N, C-alpha and C positions, 0 to 999 in steps of 0.2 A: 333721454329721447327712446320713444318704443317704434319697431319698425315691424311692419307686418309681411310677415313672409307670403308672397303672393302665388310661389310655387305648387304646382297641385300636389292635392296630398298634404299640402302643411294645415296645418290647423293651430300651432303656437305661436306665441307674440316672442319676436327676439328682442331682447333687451340689450341695447347698444352700451354701454359706458360711458357717461359724460364725462369729459375732462375738466378739471377744475378751473375756473373761471376766469384765474390772474396767473401772471406768470410767476408774480412771488408765490404763492400757494403751491405749484407745482415744483419750485426750485427746492421750496421748504420739504416736500415729500421726499424729494431726492435725495437732501442731505440728511432729512430723519431715517435715513433706511442705513447709515453707517452707525450702528449702536455701539461705538469703543472706537478710542484712539488708532487701534490698531487693525481694526478692520478691513478686509480686502475683499472687493464682491466685482463677481461678473458683470458686465452688461444687463444679461437678462436677471440675476439676480436683483439689482438695482429696481429696476421694471417691475419685477414683480413684486418686492416689498414697498414700491413706492405705488404702484396699481397705476400704471401710468404705461401707454403704449410705447412699445420699445422704439421706435423712431422717437417719439417726443424725446426721451430719456438719453436717446443719443447726442442731440442736438442740445440739449441743456447742459447735459456732462461735457461735452466740447468746450461748451464757452464757460464753465464753471475749471474749466483746466485752464485754460487762457488767461485768468483770475486768480490761478492758484487758489481758488478754495476747495479744490478734488486735483488729486494726483494721480495720471495713469500711468502704471508701472507693467512689467510682464507678467506679474501677480496679479494684475486687475486693477481697480480703481480703489481709491483711498481717500480720505480728507487729507486736505492738502495742507500747507504751512499757515495759510490767512483761517481757517476753521480750526486749527489746535491751537492759534495766538503766539504760533513762532511768529509770524511776520510782523508782528508787535513790540513795543519796549519793552513787555513784559517779559517774554519769551528771549528775547535779547538779551536783558539783562540777566537772566537765568546762564545764558547758554556761557558769559562771558563772566560770570561768577565762579562757574564751575570750570571754567577753563584758565582763570586767571593765574594763578599760582604753578600750574603746572608749565605755562609759557615762559613767565619767569626763569622758572628752571631748565626749560628748552635753550633760552637766550646765556645762562651760564654758562652750557654744556657746549655749546657751540660756538658763542662770540659772534653770531647772526642776528638780524634784526626778523622778531616774530610776528607775525601776522595773525589775526584772528577774524575771520570773514565770513556772511553769509551772502545767498543770491538773493538779489531782488530784481526779477525778471530777469532781464538779459546782462545784470549787473551785477558785479562784485562790491558788498557794502562794508566797510571796515568797520568791526567793533570793538578792535583793541591792536595796539600797535607797541611792542616792546624791543628795544635796543639801544645799543651805546652809541658812540659819534657817528657810526657809519647812518644811522637811522635819519639825521639831519639831511643828509642826499639824496635821498627817498621820499619823491612826493607826496606818497601816499599821511593819508591822517586819519583820525577818529572819526569815524561820519563821513568819509570821502567814499569816491567810488570810482571804479574801475570796470572796462568791457569785461565779461567772467569768461571770454575765450582768448585774453591776452595776458591770464595770470594762471601761475600753477594752481591757488587756491581754487580759482572759479571753474578751470579743467576739470580738477580733480571731481567737484559737485557736479558739473557737465558729464562725463562719463557714467554718471549712474542713473541718466534720465532716458526714457526711450528717444531712441532719434527722431520721433517726428513730433516730439516734444522741443526739442534742441531745433527743428526746423520751425517750429514756431514763434522761438526767440529771433531767429535772425534772419535776415535776408542773405540771398546766393552771395551777395559780395560786403566782407566783413570792414569796417572802416578798420583802417591800418594804424596803431600808435609809433610805431619805428618800423624800420626794413625787416624787421624779424617775425612781425607779428603775424598772424594765420589772418589770410586775407579770402580766401574763398570757403563758401559752406561744405563743401566734400573734402576737402583737404583738414580741416575740424572732424568730421567725422572719422577720417583714418587716424586723426592724432588720439582723439577719443578711445577709439580701437585697441592702440597701442596704450593707453593709459590701462587700460582694463586687464588687457595680457600681463601689467606690471604690479596687478593685484590693488588697484588705485592709485599709483604715485605719480604725480604728474610733476613735468618741470618745464619752467618757462627760462628760454637762455634769450635775455634781452628784449624779451617780444612785449612788455610792458613799460619800462627802462630800458635806454640803450647803455649796455655796461653791468647789468644788474642781472644774477641768474637766481633763480627761486625752487625750490622744491615743495609740493603739498599732498595734503592727502584730507579727503572728506571725513567729515564728524558724523556718522549716521545713523540713524534713527529706525524707528520700526517703520517707518513708511519710505524710507530712503535720505537722502543726506541732508540735513538741517544746517551745516557750517564747514568749514577748513581751515585747518592750520597751516601756513605755510611758513618758511625759512626763507629769508633773500642775503644776500653778499656781494661784494664786487666778484665778477663771471671769472677773474682771473684768479684768484683765489677763494673760493666759498669751497669748495672739496664737497659737491652736494651730493656725491656718489657714497662718502661715508657719512652724509650725515642723515639722509635721506631714511634708512631705517628708523631712526627717531624719531621723525615725524609721525611716519606711519604708526609707530608704537602709541604716541602719545595721540593721536585723534583718534586710535580704540580706547583709551583711557579716558578720555573726556566722551566720548560716546557711552562705556560702561558708568559711569558718572550720570549721566542725563537719562540714562534706560538701563535701569543694574537688570540684570537677566532673572529673569523670574527661576525662582528653587526648585518648581515640578519641569524646567525644560529638560526634553527627551536626553536621554546620553549619547545618541546618535546625532542631534543638532548641537553638541558641545562640542564633539569631534570634529564634526564639519567646521565649525565655527575654529577652532583652533588652528587645521590645516589651513584654511585661508587666512591665519593671521600669519602662519609659516611662509606660503606664498607672499604676501604681501609685504614681507622683509627681506626679500632677496633681490 
């Protein structure tokens, strides 16, 4: 489209860039702006790379975030779990394969039921379950689901999302599974804040299943949490304060196996990572 500038003294034509004719092409340009799995871009950077108006990019990124093609974090926009393949069976199989021997070891060390979950929208999807006789008393099953806000593993993942992302997942009134389930969005945000203060450790005291207590920690990737590990047992005997550091350590071990640390990572970054690990085991 060519626009003639009719102001006095104006002699040059002002050429206004035309938008791609289809929404699919606009979305493709935006996704192509991310040139790697770990790329984190600001809104302005995405708009510049996609050569689209900022308002258009903002609107489409919002839609892509809601459907998990893009993640919005405090560091900017990044490819989401669907774009990275972590939302499909191939990614789930890889996470499960890496975590499986560690889950069995954690069960042997604690005697508790161990779960591996991923977030699917506002729900936790169970990828694996390892346990002894007590496992039969838990309704969880591989392939089953539970509200993420009602489980330790689910809350551990939610704690690393932007508050606005959590708001988009749930209504203000949350469906209760037990008398202990968090029932309001404001209460959930306060709980997620406490989880962050504990270095990522989350607890569930009968919030999903009456009489069952759990501790969980997120498995984190370059762009945020990709899964969670949790242990569950009888609330009267589980002693979660004692085993919670083991859960935190295992989640970090799974993270390192899935996403090995680059050999050229700056020394100060490694020191920061070790400091966070110490905080996470407190």
